[in-house]
KOLSEFI-858720 format. One record per residue (C-alpha): residue number from 1; residue in three letters; x, y, z. Coordinates in steps of 0.2 Angstrom, whole numbers, plus 5000, padded with zeros to 4 digits. Example, Ala and Ser with C-alpha at 12.3 -4.5 7.8 and 13.67 -1.06 7.14 Angstrom:
# KOLSEFI-858720
<1, 'ALA', <5062, 4978, 5039>>
<2, 'SER', <5068, 4995, 5036>>
This chain:
# KOLSEFI-858720
<1, 'MET', <5468, 5436, 5381>>
<2, 'PRO', <5452, 5426, 5377>>
<3, 'ALA', <5438, 5426, 5390>>
<4, 'GLY', <5441, 5413, 5403>>
<5, 'GLY', <5459, 5414, 5401>>
<6, 'ILE', <5472, 5418, 5415>>
<7, 'GLY', <5467, 5435, 5423>>
<8, 'SER', <5451, 5438, 5414>>
<9, 'GLY', <5433, 5433, 5415>>
<10, 'VAL', <5424, 5421, 5427>>
<11, 'ASN', <5435, 5406, 5430>>
<12, 'GLU', <5437, 5393, 5443>>
<13, 'ARG', <5455, 5389, 5440>>
<14, 'PHE', <5462, 5398, 5455>>
<15, 'VAL', <5456, 5399, 5473>>
<16, 'ILE', <5459, 5408, 5490>>
<17, 'ALA', <5456, 5399, 5506>>
<18, 'PHE', <5456, 5405, 5524>>
<19, 'SER', <5459, 5397, 5540>>
<20, 'THR', <5463, 5402, 5558>>
<21, 'PHE', <5476, 5394, 5570>>
<22, 'PRO', <5479, 5395, 5589>>
<23, 'ASP', <5496, 5403, 5587>>
<24, 'LYS', <5509, 5409, 5575>>
<25, 'GLU', <5521, 5394, 5576>>
<26, 'ILE', <5507, 5381, 5571>>
<27, 'ALA', <5502, 5393, 5557>>
<28, 'GLN', <5519, 5394, 5550>>
<29, 'LYS', <5523, 5376, 5552>>
<30, 'ILE', <5507, 5371, 5542>>
<31, 'ALA', <5509, 5385, 5529>>
<32, 'ARG', <5527, 5380, 5526>>
<33, 'GLU', <5523, 5361, 5523>>
<34, 'LEU', <5509, 5366, 5511>>
<35, 'VAL', <5520, 5378, 5501>>
<36, 'GLU', <5535, 5365, 5501>>
<37, 'ASN', <5523, 5352, 5494>>
<38, 'ALA', <5517, 5363, 5480>>
<39, 'ILE', <5499, 5362, 5487>>
<40, 'VAL', <5498, 5381, 5489>>
<41, 'ALA', <5508, 5394, 5480>>
<42, 'CYS', <5508, 5406, 5495>>
<43, 'ALA', <5502, 5408, 5513>>
<44, 'ASN', <5500, 5425, 5521>>
<45, 'ILE', <5500, 5424, 5540>>
<46, 'VAL', <5491, 5438, 5549>>
<47, 'PRO', <5498, 5436, 5567>>
<48, 'SER', <5484, 5443, 5577>>
<49, 'VAL', <5465, 5443, 5575>>
<50, 'GLU', <5452, 5442, 5589>>
<51, 'SER', <5438, 5429, 5585>>
<52, 'ILE', <5421, 5429, 5593>>
<53, 'TYR', <5411, 5414, 5590>>
<54, 'PHE', <5398, 5402, 5597>>
<55, 'TRP', <5405, 5385, 5604>>
<56, 'ASN', <5399, 5372, 5616>>
<57, 'GLU', <5383, 5382, 5620>>
<58, 'LYS', <5392, 5399, 5624>>
<59, 'VAL', <5400, 5414, 5616>>
<60, 'GLU', <5419, 5413, 5616>>
<61, 'THR', <5433, 5425, 5612>>
<62, 'SER', <5450, 5420, 5607>>
<63, 'ALA', <5466, 5427, 5600>>
<64, 'GLU', <5470, 5418, 5584>>
<65, 'VAL', <5481, 5419, 5569>>
<66, 'PHE', <5473, 5421, 5552>>
<67, 'ALA', <5480, 5413, 5536>>
<68, 'ILE', <5476, 5416, 5518>>
<69, 'PHE', <5481, 5403, 5506>>
<70, 'LYS', <5482, 5404, 5487>>
<71, 'MET', <5482, 5389, 5475>>
<72, 'THR', <5475, 5382, 5459>>
<73, 'ALA', <5458, 5374, 5460>>
<74, 'VAL', <5464, 5357, 5456>>
<75, 'ARG', <5475, 5358, 5472>>
<76, 'TYR', <5460, 5362, 5483>>
<77, 'SER', <5454, 5345, 5489>>
<78, 'GLU', <5472, 5340, 5493>>
<79, 'PHE', <5474, 5356, 5503>>
<80, 'GLU', <5458, 5353, 5513>>
<81, 'SER', <5462, 5335, 5516>>
<82, 'ARG', <5480, 5339, 5522>>
<83, 'LEU', <5475, 5355, 5532>>
<84, 'ARG', <5462, 5344, 5541>>
<85, 'LYS', <5475, 5331, 5546>>
<86, 'LEU', <5488, 5344, 5552>>
<87, 'HIS', <5476, 5357, 5560>>
<88, 'PRO', <5474, 5356, 5579>>
<89, 'TYR', <5456, 5361, 5580>>
<90, 'ASP', <5441, 5349, 5581>>
<91, 'VAL', <5432, 5360, 5568>>
<92, 'PRO', <5445, 5370, 5558>>
<93, 'GLU', <5440, 5385, 5548>>
<94, 'ILE', <5442, 5381, 5530>>
<95, 'VAL', <5434, 5393, 5518>>
<96, 'ARG', <5436, 5393, 5499>>
<97, 'LEU', <5433, 5408, 5488>>
<98, 'ASN', <5436, 5407, 5469>>
<99, 'ILE', <5447, 5420, 5461>>
<100, 'VAL', <5436, 5427, 5448>>
<101, 'GLU', <5449, 5439, 5441>>
<102, 'GLY', <5467, 5444, 5444>>
<103, 'ALA', <5483, 5450, 5437>>
<104, 'ALA', <5488, 5438, 5423>>
<105, 'ASP', <5506, 5437, 5429>>
<106, 'TYR', <5501, 5433, 5447>>
<107, 'LEU', <5489, 5420, 5442>>
<108, 'ARG', <5502, 5412, 5431>>
<109, 'TRP', <5514, 5412, 5445>>
<110, 'ILE', <5501, 5403, 5456>>
<111, 'GLU', <5499, 5390, 5442>>
<112, 'GLU', <5518, 5387, 5440>>
<113, 'SER', <5521, 5386, 5459>>
<114, 'CYS', <5507, 5373, 5462>>
<115, 'GLY', <5513, 5363, 5447>>
<116, 'ARG', <5531, 5360, 5453>>
<117, 'ARG', <5529, 5342, 5458>>
């Protein structure tokens, strides 16, 4: 496979994004909508994380649900825009990481899944 192709070398064709949600039901509802609309190929929901953060001039602790989203880079702006509209938080966590390398067949599946519409 040539450099920069699926699965090898530095590329910005695929991304992972993280977000947290107040509960599992909201995370599932949003994740399902994003997958059904081919914005993301997959969402992994981690049902329980403890978040410690600074908000409104004090340190807070909350139980949250963590979600990992996999998508093509071309879908990212739509993902961020849609997530902001659907998310209940005033300032939702939306963090993007480029996938530098990965299994070629898995990355191809992401590409095919996000290209369904």
